[in-house]
C-alpha positions in Angstrom: 90.2 60.7 92.4 88.9 63.5 91.3 89.9 63.2 87.3 88.6 65.9 85.5 88.5 70.1 86.7 87.8 73.5 85.7 90.1 76.2 85.3 90.0 79.9 83.8 92.1 80.6 80.5 95.0 82.0 82.6 95.0 79.3 84.7 95.0 76.6 82.0 98.2 78.9 80.4 99.8 78.4 83.2 99.4 74.6 83.9 100.4 74.4 80.3 103.4 76.3 79.6 105.2 75.0 83.2 104.0 71.1 81.5 106.5 72.4 78.8 109.1 73.4 80.6 108.8 70.9 84.6 110.4 67.9 82.8 113.5 69.1 83.2 113.1 70.7 86.4 112.0 67.4 87.9 108.2 68.2 88.0 107.2 64.7 87.2 104.2 62.4 88.9 106.8 59.9 89.6 108.6 63.0 91.8 105.2 64.4 93.6 103.3 63.4 96.4 100.4 60.4 94.7 100.8 62.5 91.6 98.8 65.4 92.8 100.6 67.0 95.3 103.8 69.6 94.1 106.6 71.4 96.5 106.7 75.2 96.3 110.6 75.2 94.9 109.9 72.1 91.9 107.2 74.1 91.4 108.8 78.2 91.6 111.9 76.7 89.3 108.9 75.1 86.5 107.3 78.4 86.4 110.3 80.8 86.1 111.9 78.7 83.2 108.1 79.3 81.7 109.2 82.7 81.6 107.1 83.8 84.8 107.7 86.0 87.7 106.5 83.7 90.5 104.1 81.6 91.1 100.7 82.4 90.8 98.7 83.1 94.0 95.9 80.6 93.3 98.4 77.8 93.0 98.7 78.3 97.0 95.6 79.4 98.0 94.7 77.7 101.3 92.6 74.6 100.2 95.5 73.6 97.8 97.7 74.1 100.8 98.7 70.3 102.0 101.6 70.6 104.1 104.4 72.7 104.8 105.8 74.0 101.2 103.8 71.7 99.5 100.9 72.5 97.7 98.0 70.3 95.6 98.2 70.6 92.1 96.4 67.2 90.3 95.6 69.1 87.3 99.1 69.0 85.7 98.9 65.2 85.2 95.5 64.8 83.4 95.1 65.3 79.9 93.8 68.5 78.3 90.6 66.1 77.3 89.9 66.1 81.3 89.7 69.6 81.8 87.0 72.6 81.3 88.5 76.1 80.9 85.7 78.7 82.0 86.1 81.3 79.0 84.1 84.8 79.0 83.0 86.2 76.0 81.2 89.4 74.6 77.6 87.7 74.0 78.2 84.6 75.9 77.5 84.5 79.8 80.0 84.6 82.3 80.9 81.4 83.0 80.2 79.7 80.2 82.1 76.5 79.3 84.0 74.4 76.9 86.4 71.5 76.6 90.3 72.6 76.7 90.6 71.4 73.0 88.6 74.0 71.6 89.8 77.1 73.8 93.0 78.4 72.6 96.2 78.2 75.4 97.2 82.1 76.3 100.6 82.8 76.3 102.4 82.8 79.4 102.5 86.0 81.0 105.6 88.2 80.3 107.6 89.2 83.3 106.8 92.3 84.8 108.6 95.5 83.2 110.1 97.8 85.8 108.5 100.8 86.9 109.4 103.6 88.5 106.8 103.2 91.0 107.1 101.3 94.8 104.7 98.2 93.1 106.2 97.7 90.5 109.4 98.3 91.4 108.6 94.8 93.8 106.6 93.1 91.2 109.6 93.7 88.6 111.7 91.5 90.7 112.5 87.9 90.0 110.6 85.6 92.9 114.1 83.9 93.9 115.3 87.9 95.2 115.0 91.5 95.2 117.7 93.2 92.9 119.4 96.2 95.2 118.3 98.1 91.9 114.3 97.1 92.4 115.2 98.0 96.3 116.7 101.0 95.9 113.7 102.1 93.2 111.0 101.1 95.5 112.5 103.3 98.2 113.3 106.6 95.7 109.5 106.2 94.8 108.7 107.0 98.1 111.4 109.9 98.7 111.0 111.9 95.3 114.2 110.3 94.4 116.3 110.8 97.5 119.3 108.4 96.2 120.5 108.2 99.9 117.2 107.0 101.3 118.6 105.2 104.7 120.9 107.5 105.2 119.9 109.4 108.2 119.8 113.1 108.2 121.7 115.4 110.2 120.6 116.5 113.5 122.2 120.3 113.1 120.9 120.2 117.5 122.7 117.0 117.9 125.4 116.8 120.8 127.4 113.9 121.5 128.7 112.5 124.6 128.5 109.2 126.2 129.3 106.5 124.2 129.0 108.2 120.8 133.3 108.2 119.9 133.2 104.3 120.6 129.9 103.8 118.8 131.2 105.6 115.8 134.7 103.5 115.9 132.7 100.3 115.4 130.8 101.5 112.5 133.3 103.0 111.1 135.7 100.1 111.2 133.4 98.3 108.7 133.4 95.4 110.7 130.9 93.1 111.8 130.5 94.2 115.9 126.6 93.7 117.0 126.4 95.3 120.2 124.1 95.8 122.5 123.0 99.4 124.4 120.5 99.3 127.3 119.2 102.0 129.1 116.1 104.1 130.6 113.9 105.9 128.3 114.9 109.2 125.9 118.5 109.2 126.8 119.3 109.7 123.1 120.1 105.7 122.4 118.5 105.8 119.6 119.1 109.1 118.3 123.1 108.4 118.6 123.2 105.6 116.6 121.3 107.4 113.9 123.6 110.5 113.8 126.7 108.6 113.9 125.4 107.3 110.8 124.0 110.4 109.6 128.1 111.9 110.5 129.4 108.7 108.5 127.0 109.0 105.9 126.2 105.3 106.1 122.9 103.9 105.2 121.0 102.8 108.5 117.6 100.8 108.4 115.9 100.9 112.1 113.3 97.9 112.8 111.1 99.3 115.5 110.3 95.5 117.3 106.7 94.7 119.3 105.7 91.3 120.4 104.8 90.6 116.7 107.5 91.0 115.0 108.4 87.6 113.4 110.7 85.8 110.6 108.1 87.3 108.2 108.9 90.8 109.1 112.2 90.7 109.3 113.2 88.5 106.5 110.6 88.9 104.7 107.9 87.0 102.4 105.4 86.6 99.6 103.0 89.3 98.8 100.5 89.5 96.4 101.6 92.2 94.1 100.0 93.5 90.5 98.2 90.6 90.8 101.3 88.4 90.8 102.8 86.0 93.9 106.5 87.8 94.9 108.8 87.8 97.5 109.6 91.1 99.3 112.6 91.1 101.0 112.2 92.2 104.7 114.7 94.8 106.5 117.0 92.6 107.6 118.1 91.1 104.1 117.8 94.9 102.6 120.6 95.6 105.4 122.8 92.7 104.6 122.7 92.9 101.0 123.2 96.9 101.1 126.3 96.4 103.4 124.3 98.8 106.4 123.9 99.3 109.7 120.4 97.2 111.3 119.4 99.5 114.3 117.3 97.1 116.0 115.2 99.4 117.9 113.2 98.2 121.5 114.7 94.9 120.6 113.9 93.2 124.6 110.4 94.0 123.0 110.6 91.4 120.9 109.7 87.2 121.4 111.3 83.8 121.2 109.9 84.3 117.5 113.2 86.7 116.7 115.2 83.6 116.9 115.5 83.7 113.3 118.2 85.8 113.8 120.3 83.8 115.4 123.2 83.4 112.4 122.5 86.9 111.3 123.9 88.2 114.7 127.1 85.7 114.2 127.9 87.8 111.0 126.9 84.6 108.6 124.7 84.6 106.2 120.9 83.5 106.0 119.2 80.3 104.3 115.9 81.8 103.1 114.1 78.5 102.5 111.1 80.2 100.8 113.2 81.5 98.2 115.7 78.9 98.1 118.5 81.5 98.3 121.7 81.9 100.6 121.7 85.6 101.4 125.5 87.0 102.5 126.1 90.2 104.1 128.1 92.7 102.2 130.7 94.4 103.9 130.0 97.2 106.2 127.2 95.2 107.5 126.8 95.4 111.5 124.1 95.3 113.8 123.5 97.4 117.6 120.7 96.7 119.1 118.9 99.1 122.0 116.6 98.2 124.5 115.5 99.7 127.9 116.5 96.1 129.6 119.2 93.8 129.7 117.1 91.2 128.2 115.5 90.2 131.3 112.2 92.1 131.9 111.0 94.9 133.7 110.4 93.6 137.2 109.0 96.9 138.6 106.2 96.6 135.5 107.9 100.7 134.1 108.7 98.6 130.3 105.6 96.7 129.8 105.9 94.3 127.2 109.3 93.5 127.2 110.5 90.1 127.9 112.6 87.6 129.7 115.1 87.2 126.2 117.4 84.1 125.4 120.4 83.8 126.9 121.6 82.5 123.3 120.5 85.1 121.5 121.8 87.7 124.0 125.5 86.0 124.0 125.7 87.0 120.4 126.1 90.8 121.2 129.9 91.4 121.1 129.6 94.4 124.1 126.4 95.8 126.5 126.6 99.7 126.4 124.8 100.9 129.7 123.8 104.4 129.1 122.5 106.8 131.9 121.4 109.8 131.0 123.6 112.9 130.3 125.8 114.8 133.4 124.2 118.2 134.6 126.9 120.3 132.0 126.3 117.9 128.7 122.3 118.4 129.2 122.6 121.7 129.5 124.6 121.9 126.4 122.0 119.9 124.8 119.0 122.1 126.1 120.9 124.9 124.8 121.6 123.9 121.8 118.1 122.8 121.1 116.3 126.3 122.6 118.7 128.4 120.4 117.0 126.2 117.4 113.1 127.6 118.7 114.2 131.0 118.9 114.3 131.1 122.3 117.7 132.6 125.0 117.0 131.9 128.5 119.7 130.2 130.1 118.3 130.2 133.5 115.0 128.5 132.8 117.5 126.1 130.9 119.7 125.6 134.3 116.6 125.1 136.5 115.1 122.5 133.6 118.7 120.1 134.3 118.7 121.3 138.0 115.0 120.0 138.7 115.7 117.0 136.0 118.7 116.1 138.3 117.0 116.2 141.9 114.7 113.9 140.3 116.9 111.5 139.0 118.2 111.2 142.0 115.4 110.9 144.4 114.0 107.8 141.6 117.5 105.8 142.8 116.0 106.5 146.5 113.1 104.9 145.6 111.4 108.6 146.7 109.7 108.7 143.4 108.1 106.1 141.3 109.0 108.0 137.8 111.4 109.8 135.9 112.5 113.3 133.8 114.1 112.4 130.7 115.9 114.2 128.8 113.1 113.8 125.9 110.5 115.1 128.7 112.8 118.7 128.7 113.3 119.0 125.4 109.4 118.8 125.3 108.7 121.4 128.2 111.1 124.5 126.0 108.9 122.8 122.8 105.5 123.7 125.1 107.0 126.7 126.1 107.9 127.9 122.7 105.0 127.6 120.8 102.5 128.3 123.8 103.6 131.1 124.6 102.9 130.7 128.8 104.8 130.7 131.6 107.6 128.8 132.0 105.5 127.2 135.1 102.5 126.5 133.0 105.3 124.7 130.0 105.7 122.7 132.8 102.5 121.6 133.9 101.3 120.6 130.1 104.5 117.8 130.2 103.9 116.8 133.6 100.1 115.7 132.7 100.9 112.5 131.7 101.4 111.2 134.9 99.5 110.6 137.6 98.1 113.2 140.1 100.4 112.2 143.2 103.8 112.2 140.6 102.9 115.3 139.4 102.4 117.5 142.3 105.5 116.0 143.5 107.3 116.7 140.1 105.9 120.5 140.5 107.2 120.5 144.3 110.6 119.8 143.3 110.5 122.2 140.5 109.5 125.1 142.6 112.4 124.2 144.4 114.9 125.2 142.1 112.9 128.2 140.6 111.8 130.4 143.0 109.5 132.5 140.6 108.0 129.4 138.8 104.2 130.4 140.7 104.5 133.6 138.3 101.1 134.9 138.4 101.1 137.2 135.4 101.6 133.8 132.6 103.1 136.6 129.9 105.4 138.1 132.5 107.9 135.5 131.1 106.9 134.2 128.1 109.1 133.9 125.2 109.5 137.9 123.9 109.0 136.7 120.2 107.6 134.0 118.0 109.7 131.6 117.4 110.2 129.1 114.8 109.2 125.6 116.2 110.8 122.5 115.1 109.2 119.4 116.5 110.9 118.1 119.3 113.3 114.5 120.1 
């Protein structure tokens, strides 16, 4: 067993400090593994008692890890005379050594003072939790002091339709009721949830899922900030503590790694082993998930990356809403409102676009075509028409270019069936009359 060690003065100061407070926290050779390996919880409690904001990162380097949540720190249990302290002084080369008894131990590092900057706000939080104030300060620092950082902005172009009123009723009730909204892309699932929250002035924290989304990203983990290792809560914990709406977007892209949310989906608290804390949801907390499938994957390959989700996970959602595209009347209102924001006034063009999309969707359901025209793509056409100041046909073509050649040609043929003037040889003839103040498409 190694009996002599070399530490920096900062490291030796930490060792000295927690020796004084560790006994009361059970930090003794008897309670460690072979008098050398220490559990993180015990080490963290001793560090906090000694005045440190967190356990220093050097204590948890990979070469010190000996098991899950266990680290080798034998320097705690040897005499000072067996420790050499590396010091750097003016006129002496870096790395020169002296015995611990001749090197004065530095005072324990004080906890960081909260600052308005984002990193400082995180570092100021104790290792066991991040306070709500710290989260708010962190958010304000990147939003120029906006108080309601997590409340979505009201979209003046939004038209309520479909399940809007039911989702609004659920969120307004303040009761925990996890719901699952499924439907093809570009039909406004996510926008609906965000705009309900905007209207109700409710905070909404959105998480976009990928195959890499895991417990660390969702619940939080230790981050090295300002030279200290601190626990930074993930969006799920932030939403729970703030009583916000947690929007799990494209959840069917997640894997088994998201099963860590089981108890959260039951409306219960969540124990976080990393910090030894049980987080309970505040009043008003609820969950809304959106997906392009029902959690059974995409057999036709249209939604690559979607997975077969665990049945026990899916069963924890109280309701499932199957959202289709808006009917032609509603979609006309949606496009008319959006066109107005772009400075466009062309009811005939909007009518043709809606009729075209309806024709394509019916053909899709009959397996005549393999792709579909979404509401989002119709808005893109209007945006292209406004920005490029081109012909209507050119605007449609620009927004169909992402499809393969056969699909693009088929869609253009469908469009010419509803718009007899689509092949207008004079691009300027049906371009917008005046430049419009444009707004990014939905």
